[in-house]
C-alpha positions as CSV (number, residue, x, y, z in Angstrom):
1,M,10.1,47.6,-24.3
2,E,12.1,50.2,-22.6
3,K,10.0,49.7,-19.6
4,L,9.2,46.3,-19.8
5,K,13.8,46.0,-19.8
6,E,13.8,48.2,-16.4
7,A,10.8,45.8,-14.9
8,L,13.4,42.7,-15.8
9,S,16.0,44.0,-14.4
10,F,14.6,45.0,-11.2
11,I,13.3,41.6,-11.1
12,C,16.7,40.2,-11.3
13,S,17.6,42.3,-8.4
14,Y,17.4,41.5,-4.1
15,S,15.4,44.3,-3.4
16,F,12.6,42.7,-5.5
17,L,13.3,39.1,-3.7
18,R,12.9,41.0,-0.1
19,M,10.1,42.5,-1.6
20,A,8.2,39.6,-3.1
21,L,8.9,37.3,-0.7
22,F,9.8,39.1,2.9
23,W,7.3,41.5,2.4
24,H,4.1,39.0,1.7
25,T,4.9,36.7,4.1
26,A,5.3,39.8,6.7
27,L,1.9,40.9,5.5
28,L,0.3,37.6,5.9
29,F,2.0,36.7,8.9
30,S,0.6,39.9,10.8
31,Y,-3.0,38.5,10.0
32,F,-2.0,35.3,10.8
33,Q,-1.4,36.8,14.5
34,L,-4.8,38.4,14.2
35,L,-6.6,35.5,13.5
36,K,-4.8,33.9,15.8
37,S,-5.3,35.9,18.8
38,S,-9.4,36.6,17.5
39,L,-9.5,32.9,18.1
40,F,-8.0,32.0,21.2
41,R,-8.6,36.0,22.9
42,S,-4.9,36.5,23.2
43,K,-2.7,39.3,22.8
44,S,-4.9,40.9,20.4
45,S,-7.4,43.3,21.7
46,S,-10.2,46.1,21.1
47,S,-9.9,49.3,22.2
48,S,-13.0,52.1,21.3
49,S,-12.4,55.4,20.2
50,C,-12.8,58.2,22.7
51,S,-15.3,61.2,21.9
52,T,-13.3,64.3,19.8
53,H,-15.3,66.3,22.3
54,S,-12.9,65.0,25.5
55,L,-10.4,66.8,22.9
56,T,-12.0,70.2,22.5
57,T,-10.4,72.8,24.2
58,N,-12.7,76.2,25.3
59,S,-14.7,76.9,22.1
60,H,-11.8,76.1,19.6
61,R,-11.6,72.7,17.5
62,P,-8.5,70.4,19.2
63,V,-5.7,70.6,16.0
64,C,-4.5,68.1,14.6
65,V,-0.6,68.1,12.7
66,I,-0.8,65.0,9.4
67,T,2.2,64.9,7.7
68,G,2.3,63.2,3.8
69,A,-1.4,65.2,4.0
70,T,-1.8,65.8,-0.3
71,S,-2.3,62.3,-1.4
72,G,-2.7,58.5,-0.5
73,L,-3.6,57.4,3.0
74,G,-2.8,61.2,4.6
75,K,-4.6,62.7,2.7
76,A,-7.9,60.2,3.4
77,T,-6.8,60.6,6.9
78,A,-7.3,64.5,6.6
79,F,-10.6,64.4,5.7
80,K,-12.0,62.0,8.1
81,L,-9.9,64.1,10.6
82,S,-11.8,67.1,9.4
83,K,-15.6,65.9,9.6
84,K,-14.5,64.7,13.3
85,G,-14.6,68.1,14.5
86,F,-10.3,68.2,14.2
87,Y,-8.8,71.9,13.3
88,V,-6.3,69.7,10.5
89,V,-3.0,71.1,9.5
90,L,-1.8,69.8,6.4
91,V,1.8,69.0,5.4
92,G,3.3,68.5,2.4
93,R,5.8,68.7,-0.2
94,S,4.0,70.3,-3.1
95,S,2.3,73.7,-2.9
96,H,0.3,73.0,-5.7
97,L,-0.9,69.4,-4.3
98,L,-2.0,71.1,-0.6
99,S,-4.6,73.6,-2.5
100,K,-6.7,70.3,-4.1
101,T,-6.1,69.2,-1.1
102,L,-7.8,71.6,0.7
103,S,-10.4,72.7,-1.8
104,E,-11.6,69.4,-2.1
105,I,-11.8,68.8,1.5
106,K,-13.7,72.1,1.8
107,M,-16.2,70.6,-1.1
108,E,-16.5,67.7,1.1
109,N,-17.4,69.5,4.3
110,E,-17.4,73.3,4.1
111,D,-17.0,73.1,7.6
112,A,-13.7,71.6,7.8
113,Q,-11.3,73.8,9.5
114,L,-8.0,73.5,7.9
115,K,-4.5,74.8,7.2
116,A,-1.9,74.2,5.2
117,F,2.2,74.5,5.3
118,E,4.7,73.1,2.7
119,V,7.1,71.1,4.5
120,D,10.1,69.0,3.2
121,L,11.0,66.5,6.1
122,S,13.8,65.1,4.6
123,S,15.4,68.8,5.7
124,F,15.9,70.0,9.0
125,Q,15.7,73.1,8.3
126,S,12.2,73.3,6.4
127,V,11.2,71.5,9.5
128,S,12.4,73.3,11.9
129,K,10.8,76.3,9.9
130,F,7.5,74.5,10.2
131,R,7.4,74.0,13.8
132,N,8.7,78.3,14.4
133,S,5.7,79.1,11.7
134,L,3.0,76.6,13.6
135,E,3.7,78.5,17.0
136,Q,3.3,81.3,15.0
137,W,0.1,80.7,13.6
138,L,-1.5,79.3,17.1
139,L,-0.8,82.4,18.1
140,E,-1.9,84.7,15.4
141,S,-5.1,82.7,15.1
142,D,-5.5,83.5,18.6
143,L,-5.9,79.5,19.3
144,H,-4.7,78.3,22.2
145,S,-0.7,77.7,22.3
146,S,-0.9,73.4,21.7
147,I,-1.4,71.0,19.0
148,Q,-3.5,67.4,20.5
149,L,-2.8,65.5,17.8
150,L,0.3,64.6,15.5
151,V,0.4,62.3,12.9
152,N,3.5,61.1,11.2
153,N,2.6,59.6,8.3
154,A,4.4,60.6,5.5
155,G,6.5,58.0,4.1
156,I,8.6,57.0,0.3
157,L,9.5,54.4,-1.2
158,A,13.0,55.7,-2.8
159,A,13.7,53.6,-6.1
160,S,17.6,55.6,-6.1
161,S,20.0,57.3,-3.8
162,R,19.5,61.0,-3.2
163,P,21.2,62.0,-0.7
164,T,19.8,65.1,1.3
165,V,22.0,68.0,1.8
166,E,22.8,66.9,5.1
167,G,24.1,64.3,3.2
168,F,21.7,61.7,4.6
169,D,19.6,59.1,2.8
170,R,16.7,60.6,1.4
171,M,14.4,57.8,2.2
172,I,16.1,57.0,6.0
173,A,15.4,60.9,6.0
174,T,11.7,61.6,5.0
175,N,10.3,57.8,6.7
176,Y,12.6,58.4,10.4
177,V,15.2,61.3,10.8
178,G,12.2,63.8,9.5
179,P,9.6,62.4,11.9
180,F,11.7,62.0,15.4
181,S,12.9,65.6,14.3
182,L,9.9,67.2,14.1
183,T,8.2,64.9,16.9
184,K,10.6,66.5,19.2
185,L,10.3,70.2,18.1
186,L,6.7,69.9,18.7
187,L,6.7,68.2,21.9
188,P,6.2,71.0,24.0
189,L,2.8,72.1,22.5
190,L,2.2,68.1,22.8
191,R,2.5,69.4,26.1
192,N,1.0,72.3,26.7
193,S,-2.4,70.7,25.3
194,P,-4.8,71.2,27.9
195,V,-6.0,67.8,27.4
196,P,-4.7,64.7,26.9
197,S,-2.2,64.8,23.4
198,R,-0.7,61.7,21.1
199,V,1.8,61.1,18.5
200,V,0.9,58.2,16.0
201,N,3.6,56.8,14.1
202,V,2.6,54.9,10.6
203,T,5.1,51.9,10.3
204,S,4.9,48.7,8.2
205,F,4.8,45.2,8.4
206,T,7.8,45.4,6.3
207,H,9.6,46.3,9.6
208,R,9.3,41.8,9.7
209,A,11.0,41.8,7.5
210,V,14.7,42.7,9.3
211,F,16.1,40.2,11.4
212,A,19.3,42.8,12.2
213,G,19.8,46.1,13.0
214,R,22.7,48.3,13.5
215,F,21.4,52.2,14.9
216,D,24.9,54.1,14.6
217,M,25.4,57.1,12.8
218,D,26.3,56.2,10.0
219,S,23.2,53.5,10.0
220,V,20.1,55.6,11.3
221,T,21.4,58.7,8.3
222,G,21.4,55.9,6.0
223,V,25.5,56.3,4.7
224,N,25.8,53.0,5.1
225,F,23.5,51.8,2.3
226,S,25.2,54.1,0.0
227,K,28.5,52.4,0.1
228,S,26.3,48.7,-2.0
229,K,26.4,49.0,-5.3
230,Q,23.1,48.4,-6.1
231,Y,20.6,50.8,-4.4
232,P,18.8,48.7,-1.4
233,C,15.2,50.2,-1.5
234,A,13.4,47.0,-0.1
235,T,16.4,47.1,3.0
236,I,16.2,51.0,4.0
237,Y,12.3,50.6,3.6
238,E,12.1,48.1,5.9
239,Y,14.7,49.5,7.9
240,S,13.3,53.4,8.3
241,K,9.9,51.6,9.7
242,L,11.6,49.6,11.9
243,C,13.3,52.4,13.3
244,L,9.6,54.1,13.6
245,L,8.7,51.6,15.7
246,L,11.3,51.7,18.0
247,F,10.4,54.9,18.4
248,S,7.2,54.6,18.9
249,Y,8.0,52.4,22.0
250,E,10.9,54.1,23.1
251,L,9.1,57.9,23.5
252,H,6.1,55.8,25.5
253,R,8.8,54.8,27.9
254,Q,10.4,58.6,27.9
255,L,7.5,60.5,28.6
256,H,5.7,57.3,30.7
257,L,9.3,57.8,33.0
258,M,8.1,61.5,33.3
259,D,4.5,61.4,33.6
260,D,2.9,58.3,33.8
261,S,-1.2,59.4,33.6
262,H,-0.3,59.2,29.5
263,H,-0.8,63.3,29.0
264,I,0.7,62.5,25.5
265,S,0.3,58.9,24.7
266,V,2.0,57.4,22.0
267,A,0.5,54.7,19.4
268,A,1.8,53.3,16.3
269,V,0.1,51.8,13.1
270,D,-0.1,49.7,10.6
271,P,-2.5,50.0,8.5
272,G,-1.6,46.9,5.5
273,A,-1.1,46.9,2.1
274,V,-3.0,50.6,0.5
275,N,-3.6,51.6,-2.7
276,T,-1.0,54.4,-2.8
277,N,1.3,55.9,-5.1
278,I,4.3,54.8,-2.5
279,T,5.5,52.9,-5.7
280,H,5.3,55.1,-7.8
281,E,9.4,55.6,-8.5
282,L,9.5,51.2,-9.3
283,P,9.0,50.1,-13.0
284,S,5.0,50.3,-13.4
285,Y,4.6,46.8,-14.6
286,I,6.0,45.9,-11.1
287,Q,3.5,48.2,-9.8
288,V,0.6,46.5,-11.9
289,M,2.2,43.0,-10.2
290,A,2.3,44.1,-6.9
291,F,-1.2,45.4,-6.8
292,W,-2.9,42.6,-8.2
293,G,-1.0,40.0,-6.6
294,L,-1.9,41.7,-3.2
295,K,-5.6,42.2,-4.5
296,I,-6.2,38.2,-5.7
297,L,-4.9,37.6,-2.2
298,G,-7.9,39.9,-0.5
299,L,-5.3,42.5,1.0
300,M,-5.0,45.4,-0.8
301,Q,-7.2,48.4,0.6
302,S,-8.6,51.7,-0.6
303,S,-6.8,55.0,1.0
304,E,-10.7,55.4,2.6
305,D,-10.5,51.4,4.3
306,A,-7.2,51.7,5.4
307,A,-7.9,55.2,7.4
308,E,-9.9,54.0,9.5
309,S,-7.0,52.4,11.0
310,V,-4.8,55.6,11.7
311,I,-8.3,56.9,12.9
312,D,-8.9,53.9,15.8
313,A,-5.0,54.7,16.6
314,A,-5.9,58.3,16.7
315,L,-8.2,58.1,18.8
316,A,-8.1,55.2,21.1
317,P,-7.9,55.7,24.9
318,P,-4.9,57.2,26.5
319,E,-4.4,54.0,28.1
320,V,-3.3,52.6,25.1
321,S,0.3,54.5,24.6
322,G,3.1,52.0,23.3
323,K,0.5,49.8,21.8
324,Y,0.5,48.4,18.1
325,F,-2.5,48.9,15.5
326,F,-2.9,46.5,13.0
327,G,-6.0,45.0,11.1
328,G,-8.7,47.8,12.2
329,K,-11.8,48.2,14.6
330,G,-9.1,49.2,17.1
331,R,-7.1,45.8,17.1
332,T,-3.5,46.0,18.4
333,I,-1.4,42.7,18.2
334,E,2.6,42.4,18.9
335,S,5.0,43.4,16.8
336,S,8.3,41.3,15.4
337,A,10.7,40.8,18.3
338,L,13.6,42.6,16.7
339,S,11.3,45.6,17.4
340,C,10.1,44.7,20.9
341,E,14.2,44.9,22.4
342,P,14.4,47.6,25.1
343,K,17.8,48.0,24.2
344,L,18.1,48.8,20.2
345,A,15.1,50.9,20.8
346,K,17.6,53.4,23.7
347,E,20.1,53.2,21.6
348,L,18.2,54.1,18.3
349,W,16.6,57.0,20.7
350,D,20.3,58.2,21.9
351,T,21.7,57.9,18.4
352,S,18.9,60.0,17.1
353,C,19.1,62.7,19.5
354,L,22.8,62.9,19.1
355,I,21.9,63.6,14.9
356,F,19.0,66.0,16.1
357,N,21.4,68.0,18.4
358,E,24.0,68.4,15.6
359,L,21.6,69.6,13.3
360,Q,19.8,71.8,15.8
361,Q,23.2,73.6,16.5
362,T,24.1,73.5,12.6
363,Y,21.1,75.4,11.9
364,T,20.4,77.2,15.1
365,G,24.5,78.5,15.5
């Protein structure tokens, strides 16, 4: 009875309205765009994957860092990339789940080369410590001091407000500020790669539900959202995924200004609706409704199937930098009009850099 009351209370919330109406509409619109593009052969394109052999550095395997690698999409991606010859660095919050994932990958692929690091992406201190530990591990392992692939996959859908140590909203910190900071900290290792390297940001069709956005300090850290009477979990999730997409486009532009050879390329990937545990904080009845609703529409994918979209984005040629992957088979479509606004992307970039610099100064003195 208590669970039913919890579900009924959530159904009456604005977040449920957004999830039930806006999110489903956004997902269907993405598939409509994919269908229209394929029919008229317009803006949708397919990119053939490059060979992993071209990424190999000397006698060593290319190194890939995957966040949120202990469950769902991240775990499935780690399995697949280990089979493609990558030395996979698993990043997760739970040491127990990291050990379990390592064992499971090894059982399926005994030749897999793996390393695990416990990291909390919502904490800048934890992210910064990981960067230092990763560099030290590369040195001690006699590996080239570089990485070839960074997959920013970790994300949460929080049902309640839980501020971080820095006072940020935890969902925004995990879904956007953490990935932004991690990417900035790992750029030197990506630049140092003797072969073209790539950043893959896992975003979501839910970004289409955002029609206007502010990108000042209070918004990007989530402080503005804490003023709401009821925690707007759907709104914050959409906003965090929009930020990740805007960041992808602006990072592409910034890197292109410095080096037009695409030595570091950037790809955003939207795997669509995936059967993972990301909704575990929502009422159980709501989780079941969402699953079967998408299942009946034929839009719910397994983590293994959805991971193919991430692999497409990871291994596509460098020329696809700045593209938005959706629908698998290397296909790309246009993201929302708002996400394609260069002025907004630059505003977000400047604010994010300011936050990054302040955090770095706080923890490094």
